[in-house]
C-alpha positions in Angstrom: 107.9 99.0 69.9 105.1 96.8 68.6 105.5 93.7 70.6 107.2 94.3 73.9 110.5 92.8 75.2 110.1 89.5 77.1 109.6 89.7 80.8 112.3 87.8 82.7 115.2 89.2 80.7 117.1 89.8 84.0 117.1 86.1 84.8 113.6 84.8 85.6 112.7 81.4 84.2 109.0 82.1 84.2 106.9 81.6 81.1 107.5 84.8 79.1 105.5 86.2 76.2 108.4 87.3 74.0 106.0 87.7 71.1 102.8 88.0 73.2 101.3 85.4 70.9 103.5 82.6 72.2 104.7 81.5 75.6 108.5 80.9 75.5 110.6 79.5 78.3 114.3 80.3 78.5 116.2 77.0 78.0 118.8 76.1 80.7 121.8 77.7 79.0 124.6 79.1 81.1 124.5 82.8 81.8 127.2 85.2 80.7 129.9 85.8 83.4 132.8 88.3 83.7 135.2 85.5 82.9 133.4 84.9 79.5 133.7 88.6 78.5 137.4 88.6 79.5 138.0 85.5 77.3 136.4 87.1 74.3 138.2 90.4 74.8 141.5 88.6 74.8 140.5 86.7 71.6 139.2 89.8 69.8 140.6 93.0 71.3 138.4 96.0 70.4 135.8 93.9 68.7 133.6 93.0 71.8 130.6 95.2 72.4 129.2 95.0 76.0 127.6 98.4 76.8 123.8 98.4 77.2 123.3 101.3 74.7 125.9 99.9 72.3 124.2 96.5 72.2 120.7 97.8 71.9 120.6 98.1 68.1 121.6 94.5 67.7 118.8 93.4 70.0 116.0 94.9 67.9 114.9 93.6 64.5 114.5 95.8 61.4 110.8 95.9 61.7 111.0 96.9 65.4 108.6 94.1 66.1 110.7 91.8 68.4 113.7 92.4 70.6 116.0 90.4 72.8 118.1 91.0 75.8 121.7 90.1 74.7 124.4 91.7 76.8 127.3 90.9 74.4 128.1 91.3 70.7 131.1 89.7 69.2 132.6 90.7 65.8 135.0 88.1 64.5 137.0 88.7 61.3 138.0 85.1 60.4 136.8 81.5 60.4 139.4 80.7 63.1 137.9 83.3 65.4 134.3 82.0 64.8 135.6 78.5 65.5 137.2 79.6 68.8 134.0 81.5 69.8 131.7 78.5 69.2 134.1 76.0 70.8 134.1 78.1 73.9 130.4 78.7 73.9 129.8 74.9 73.3 131.9 74.0 76.3 130.3 76.7 78.5 126.8 75.9 77.2 126.3 79.6 76.2 123.6 80.2 73.5 124.6 82.1 70.4 122.6 84.2 67.9 124.3 84.5 64.5 123.5 87.9 62.9 124.2 89.3 59.5 122.7 92.6 58.3 119.7 92.1 60.6 117.2 92.7 57.8 115.1 89.6 58.4 111.3 89.9 58.7 110.4 86.9 60.9 112.4 87.5 64.1 115.2 85.1 63.2 118.2 87.5 63.4 117.8 88.8 67.0 118.0 87.1 70.4 114.9 85.9 72.2 116.6 86.1 75.6 120.2 86.8 76.4 122.0 84.8 73.6 125.4 86.1 72.7 125.2 87.9 69.3 127.8 86.8 66.8 127.9 89.5 64.1 129.5 88.8 60.7 129.8 92.6 60.0 133.6 92.5 59.9 133.8 89.3 57.8 133.5 91.4 54.6 136.4 90.4 52.4 136.1 89.3 48.8 138.4 86.2 48.5 138.5 85.7 44.8 136.6 86.1 41.5 137.2 84.1 38.3 136.2 86.1 35.3 136.1 83.0 33.1 133.7 80.9 35.2 132.0 83.8 36.9 132.5 82.3 40.3 132.8 84.6 43.3 134.2 83.5 46.7 133.7 85.9 49.6 133.3 86.0 53.3 129.7 85.8 54.7 129.6 89.4 56.0 129.9 91.0 52.5 127.0 93.4 51.9 125.0 92.4 48.9 125.1 95.8 47.3 128.9 96.0 47.7 129.2 92.6 45.9 126.9 93.8 43.1 129.0 97.0 42.6 132.3 95.0 42.6 130.9 92.5 40.1 129.5 95.1 37.8 133.0 96.6 37.4 134.0 93.1 36.2 131.1 92.8 33.8 129.0 90.5 36.0 126.1 90.7 38.5 124.9 88.9 41.6 122.2 86.3 40.9 120.0 87.8 43.5 118.7 91.3 44.1 116.7 92.5 47.2 115.2 95.7 48.5 117.5 95.3 51.5 120.6 95.0 49.4 122.3 98.0 51.0 122.3 96.3 54.4 121.9 92.5 54.1 124.9 90.2 54.1 125.4 87.4 51.6 125.8 84.9 54.5 122.4 85.9 55.8 120.9 85.7 52.3 122.2 82.1 52.1 121.2 81.2 55.6 117.6 82.2 54.8 117.7 81.1 51.2 116.6 84.7 50.2 114.6 84.9 46.9 114.2 88.4 45.6 113.6 90.0 42.2 115.9 87.9 40.0 114.7 84.4 41.0 112.5 84.1 37.9 115.6 84.4 35.6 118.5 82.9 37.7 116.8 80.6 40.1 117.2 80.2 43.9 120.4 80.3 46.0 120.1 76.5 46.2 121.2 76.4 42.6 123.6 79.3 42.4 125.6 78.6 45.6 128.3 76.2 44.7 130.0 75.8 48.1 130.0 77.0 51.7 132.5 77.2 54.6 130.6 76.6 57.9 131.6 76.5 61.5 129.5 74.0 63.5 128.2 74.3 67.0 131.2 72.6 68.7 133.6 74.9 66.8 134.7 72.4 64.2 135.0 73.9 60.6 133.4 72.3 57.6 135.2 73.4 54.4 132.9 72.7 51.5 133.9 75.9 49.7 134.2 74.3 46.3 134.2 76.3 43.1 133.0 73.4 40.9 129.7 73.5 39.1 129.6 69.8 39.0 130.5 67.6 42.0 128.6 64.4 42.4 130.5 62.9 45.3 128.2 61.9 48.2 125.6 64.0 49.9 125.3 67.7 49.0 126.0 69.0 52.6 125.8 72.6 51.7 122.1 72.3 51.1 121.6 71.5 54.8 122.8 75.0 55.7 121.1 77.0 52.9 117.8 78.1 54.5 118.7 76.7 58.0 118.7 80.2 59.5 121.8 79.8 61.6 120.4 76.9 63.6 122.8 74.2 62.2 126.0 76.2 61.8 127.5 79.6 61.1 128.2 80.3 57.5 131.6 82.1 57.2 132.3 82.0 53.5 130.3 81.5 50.2 131.2 80.4 46.7 128.5 81.5 44.3 128.0 81.4 40.5 127.4 84.9 39.0 125.9 85.6 35.6 127.4 88.1 33.2 125.9 91.6 33.3 123.3 92.0 30.6 124.2 94.5 27.9 120.6 95.5 27.4 118.1 96.0 30.3 114.6 97.3 29.7 111.8 97.9 32.3 108.1 98.2 31.5 105.6 99.6 34.0 102.0 98.7 33.1 98.5 99.2 34.4 95.9 96.4 34.4 92.2 96.6 35.3 92.0 93.2 37.1 94.1 90.5 38.5 92.8 88.2 35.8 94.4 90.6 33.3 97.6 90.5 35.3 97.7 86.7 34.9 96.8 86.9 31.2 99.5 89.5 30.7 102.0 87.2 32.3 101.1 84.3 30.1 101.5 86.5 27.0 104.7 88.0 28.3 106.3 84.7 29.0 105.4 83.4 25.5 106.6 86.5 23.7 109.7 87.5 25.7 111.0 84.1 26.4 114.7 84.0 27.3 115.0 87.7 28.0 112.3 87.9 30.7 114.1 88.4 34.0 111.4 89.7 36.3 107.6 89.9 36.5 106.3 91.8 39.6 102.8 92.9 40.5 101.4 95.3 43.1 97.9 96.5 43.8 96.7 100.1 43.8 96.9 100.3 47.7 100.6 99.6 47.5 101.1 102.5 45.0 99.0 104.8 47.1 101.3 104.1 50.1 104.5 104.7 48.1 103.1 108.0 46.8 101.8 109.2 50.2 104.7 108.3 52.4 107.7 108.4 50.0 106.4 111.2 47.7 107.2 109.1 44.6 104.9 109.3 41.7 103.7 106.4 39.6 104.4 106.6 35.8 101.0 105.0 35.3 98.0 106.5 37.0 94.7 105.1 38.3 95.0 101.3 37.8 93.7 98.6 40.2 96.9 96.7 39.5 100.4 97.4 38.3 103.0 95.2 36.7 106.7 95.7 36.5 108.4 93.7 33.7 112.2 93.6 33.4 114.0 92.1 30.4 117.8 91.5 30.2 119.8 90.3 27.2 122.8 90.9 25.0 121.3 92.8 22.1 119.4 96.0 22.8 117.8 96.2 19.3 116.6 92.6 19.5 115.2 93.0 23.1 113.5 96.3 22.4 111.8 94.9 19.4 110.5 91.9 21.3 109.3 94.1 24.2 107.6 96.6 21.9 105.8 93.7 20.0 104.6 92.3 23.3 103.4 95.8 24.5 101.5 96.4 21.2 99.7 93.1 21.5 98.9 93.6 25.3 97.5 97.1 24.6 95.6 96.0 21.5 94.0 93.0 23.2 93.0 95.1 26.3 95.2 93.3 28.7 97.0 96.5 29.6 95.4 99.9 29.8 98.5 102.1 30.1 102.2 101.7 30.3 105.7 103.2 30.0 109.1 101.8 29.1 112.5 102.7 30.5 115.8 101.8 28.8 118.2 104.4 30.3 119.9 103.2 33.5 118.9 106.2 35.6 115.2 105.9 34.5 115.3 102.2 35.2 116.5 102.8 38.8 113.9 105.5 39.3 111.1 103.2 38.1 111.7 100.5 40.6 108.8 101.5 42.8 108.2 97.9 43.7 111.4 97.8 45.9 110.1 100.8 48.0 106.8 99.2 49.1 108.3 97.7 52.2 109.7 101.0 53.2 106.4 102.8 52.6 104.5 100.3 54.8 106.7 101.1 57.8 105.1 104.6 57.9 101.7 103.1 58.3 102.1 102.0 61.9 102.4 98.4 62.9 102.7 95.9 60.0 101.7 92.2 60.0 103.8 90.7 57.2 103.2 87.4 55.4 105.4 85.8 52.7 103.4 83.1 51.0 103.9 80.8 48.0 100.7 79.9 46.2 99.5 78.5 42.8 99.7 81.6 40.6 96.0 81.6 39.7 95.1 81.9 43.4 97.7 84.4 44.3 95.5 87.4 44.9 92.5 85.6 46.3 94.1 85.6 49.7 94.3 89.4 49.7 90.6 89.6 48.8 89.5 87.1 51.4 91.6 88.8 54.1 90.1 92.2 53.4 86.6 90.7 53.7 87.5 89.0 56.9 89.2 91.9 58.7 86.9 94.7 57.4 87.6 98.0 59.3 89.7 96.4 62.0 92.8 96.8 59.8 94.0 100.0 58.4 95.1 98.5 55.1 95.4 95.1 53.5 97.8 95.1 50.5 99.3 92.5 48.2 102.3 92.5 45.9 105.1 90.1 44.9 106.9 88.0 42.5 104.1 86.7 40.3 106.6 84.9 38.0 107.4 82.4 40.8 104.1 82.5 42.8 105.3 84.5 45.7 102.7 86.8 47.4 103.7 89.4 50.0 100.6 90.0 52.1 100.8 93.0 54.4 98.2 94.2 56.9 98.7 97.5 58.7 97.2 98.9 61.9 97.8 102.0 64.0 99.5 99.8 66.6 99.9 96.2 67.6 96.7 94.4 68.4 96.4 91.0 69.9 92.8 90.6 68.7 93.7 91.6 65.1 96.5 89.0 65.2 94.0 86.4 66.3 91.8 87.3 63.3 94.8 86.9 61.0 96.5 83.8 62.4 96.1 80.9 61.9 93.5 81.8 59.2 96.2 82.9 56.8 98.1 79.6 57.2 95.0 77.5 57.0 94.0 79.2 53.8 97.5 78.7 52.4 97.6 75.0 53.4 94.2 74.4 51.7 95.7 75.7 48.4 98.8 73.5 48.9 100.9 76.6 49.3 103.9 77.4 51.6 103.6 79.7 54.6 107.1 81.0 53.8 108.2 81.6 50.3 111.5 83.3 50.9 111.8 84.9 54.4 112.2 81.7 56.4 110.4 80.8 59.6 112.6 82.5 62.2 110.9 83.0 65.6 107.5 84.2 64.4 106.5 81.2 62.2 108.3 78.2 63.7 105.1 76.9 65.3 103.3 77.0 62.0 105.7 74.8 60.1 103.2 71.9 60.1 101.0 73.8 57.7 103.7 73.3 55.0 105.6 70.2 56.1 104.4 66.8 57.2 105.1 65.6 60.8 107.7 63.1 59.5 109.7 65.9 57.7 109.7 68.1 60.8 110.8 65.2 63.0 113.7 64.5 60.6 114.7 68.2 60.7 114.7 68.0 64.5 117.0 65.0 64.3 119.4 66.9 62.0 119.4 69.7 64.5 120.1 67.3 67.4 123.0 65.7 65.5 124.8 68.9 64.4 124.0 71.0 67.6 123.4 68.5 70.4 123.3 71.3 73.1 121.0 73.4 71.0 123.1 76.6 71.4 122.8 77.9 67.8 120.0 80.3 67.3 117.6 78.6 69.8 113.8 79.2 69.7 114.0 79.7 65.9 112.9 77.8 62.7 111.7 74.5 64.3 109.2 73.8 67.1 110.7 72.3 70.2 111.6 68.7 69.8 109.4 66.2 71.7 
């Protein structure tokens, strides 16, 4: 599918085009032996997957764009089991690929070669929840949607919300510093995660699972692992601050005639809605066409070049609705918005979240080249326009949508099938364009396998070198998620 599996999976150490774009050589890790499988089966009876067909789903990413050649999947249930696995792999020099819900979009969650897959799927227990402080402690394999449902019963919500919430794990969310739809209101995981329990490459456990909001003693070690994509340690448990569930939620879906109007609407929206504004998302008309065509969902607002989804959340429905209506009246009267609809009922709100379905709709278009970019808000859509002009008819569609409130563009380019020449036209142009605008080549999806060689477009050489030194210190044999996040050290 898309990009073929690497040649040399059976053991060759030739240069192999795992992603056709890059030549990748298998590092000199040990190879799995019968004795290794026997050890893991004694450690975790019934939780070792070794059959070729059974392992196959764990080897392929969600986009079906990259795949590895792992022969073994391990499913620990406790920190102690993860510790024993990594201690053994460290001694044997066996490479390990930590994997959560496998919903990543940059090839970071599947093996490149024959790394052992360490799945957190069975580490799914909620450890504690404090209703006074709103602090949740849970294992890393808890599915985000399950945590959201549990918290809603307690009158709270998770501080992040993603389209992949039905599959993604909280440990993977933290390991990739996932952003999502609520970042505008509640901030990033770097602020809401209070503590982590992590197992390091040699099997030693780091217990920084604090439930304190303020702890100013020494270096904040958890920040090393948030966004490290499993290259520095395996997150086994998370302590996270959860906000109370809003008593009043409103969603407005609006149409705008230009991106300039989208920006003006945001400025007005932020000024008039203030503390109740929880999300401001935008999408272009091509996105909506794909959702309507492939998912048979209809837009509540028709025939607009751009669409805006605004969410408010607060404690007083009368107060919030009044503020929202005042904003909409001004936006309509001033010509910022040409049409719009408001949903206050929970069922209608869920039905109106068309923005969350765009990624799904894109998968029906063929092969998708996905880019997750941070840019100054005023330049956010210019990249889409320039890319359309550059690619012309060589691409099927070039669409843009994202979290305008925090300057995050999701640029997607579709084609009937994978094309090396089309990729050459996209990269490194997209990263050069982003760097010229002082943007980031990854806003929330991480670097994984696909972007690791482009990190220099967003980070200076000295910063990358320091990251490589951290990696060498915490994982001297390089067994944790090799070939990901960082370019090879000099």
